[in-house]
Structures are given as C-alpha cells and as structure tokens.
C-alpha positions as CSV (number, residue, x, y, z in Angstrom):
1,X,0.0,0.0,0.0
2,X,1.3,3.5,-0.9
3,X,1.6,6.2,1.7
4,X,-1.5,8.4,1.9
5,X,-1.3,10.1,5.3
6,X,0.7,13.2,6.2
7,X,1.1,13.7,10.0
8,X,1.5,17.0,11.8
9,X,2.2,18.0,15.4
10,X,-0.4,20.8,15.5
11,X,-3.6,21.8,13.8
12,X,-2.2,25.2,12.6
13,X,0.4,23.4,10.5
14,X,-2.2,21.0,9.2
15,X,-4.6,23.8,8.2
16,X,-1.8,25.7,6.5
17,X,-0.8,22.6,4.6
18,X,-4.4,21.9,3.6
19,X,-4.7,25.4,2.2
20,X,-1.5,25.0,0.2
21,X,-2.8,21.8,-1.3
22,X,-6.2,23.3,-2.1
23,X,-4.5,26.2,-3.9
24,X,-2.5,23.7,-6.0
25,X,-5.6,21.6,-6.9
26,X,-4.9,18.7,-4.6
27,X,-7.8,17.4,-2.5
28,X,-7.0,16.4,1.0
29,X,-9.2,15.4,3.9
30,X,-8.6,16.0,7.7
31,X,-8.8,12.6,9.5
32,X,-8.0,11.3,13.0
33,X,-4.5,9.9,13.1
34,X,-4.6,6.2,13.9
35,X,-3.2,5.3,17.3
36,X,-0.5,3.1,15.9
37,X,1.1,6.0,13.9
38,X,0.2,9.0,16.2
39,X,3.5,9.4,18.0
40,X,4.3,13.2,18.1
41,X,1.0,13.9,16.3
42,X,-1.7,16.5,17.3
43,X,-4.2,13.7,16.7
44,X,-5.1,14.7,13.2
45,X,-3.5,14.2,9.8
46,X,-4.2,14.9,6.1
47,X,-5.3,12.0,3.9
48,X,-4.2,12.5,0.3
49,X,-5.5,9.9,-2.2
50,X,-4.1,11.3,-5.4
51,X,-0.8,13.1,-6.1
52,X,0.6,12.1,-2.7
53,X,4.3,12.7,-3.6
54,X,3.5,16.1,-5.1
55,X,1.5,17.0,-2.0
56,X,4.3,16.0,0.4
57,X,6.9,18.0,-1.6
58,X,4.6,21.1,-1.7
59,X,4.2,21.0,2.0
60,X,7.8,20.3,2.8
61,X,9.0,23.0,0.4
62,X,6.7,25.6,2.0
63,X,8.6,25.1,5.3
64,X,5.7,23.4,7.2
65,X,7.1,20.8,9.6
66,X,5.8,17.3,8.9
67,X,6.0,14.8,11.8
68,X,5.7,11.7,9.5
69,X,3.9,9.8,6.8
70,X,2.1,6.5,6.7
71,X,0.0,4.2,4.6
72,X,-3.4,3.7,6.2
73,X,-6.4,1.8,4.8
74,X,-9.6,3.9,5.3
75,X,-11.9,1.7,3.3
C-alpha cells in the first residue's frame, strides 16, 4: 500500500498545509491519526489519495514541519 497520510504536530500546520494543497488543486481530507502512527502527532492528519508525492513535496518546500507519513487503509 502506498503512503496516503501526512502527519503534523499541531492543527495550525495541518490547516496551513491543507490550504497550500487546495491552492494547488490537490484534494486532502482531515482525518484522525490512527493510534499506531500517532507518536508526536496532534491527533489529526491529512489524507491524500491522489498526487501524494507532489502534495508531500509542496508542504515540505513551504517550510511546514511534517512529523511523519504513513500508509493507512480507510476503506
């Protein structure tokens, strides 16, 4: 399974990242971070189904701190 979750340590960073993705035409969804991958997390993450690599790079290059990334099945 490919990575689809970008993890942050606070909601402000998550919301800033979500806005950057929106402005670049990438849909993301705010979801609860699963307990198994939530170390250092604020409890919420962004789920990105399409263009994950581009989304990750956009956020990283904007200077927003990312705590981690994970592959999670939300089906």
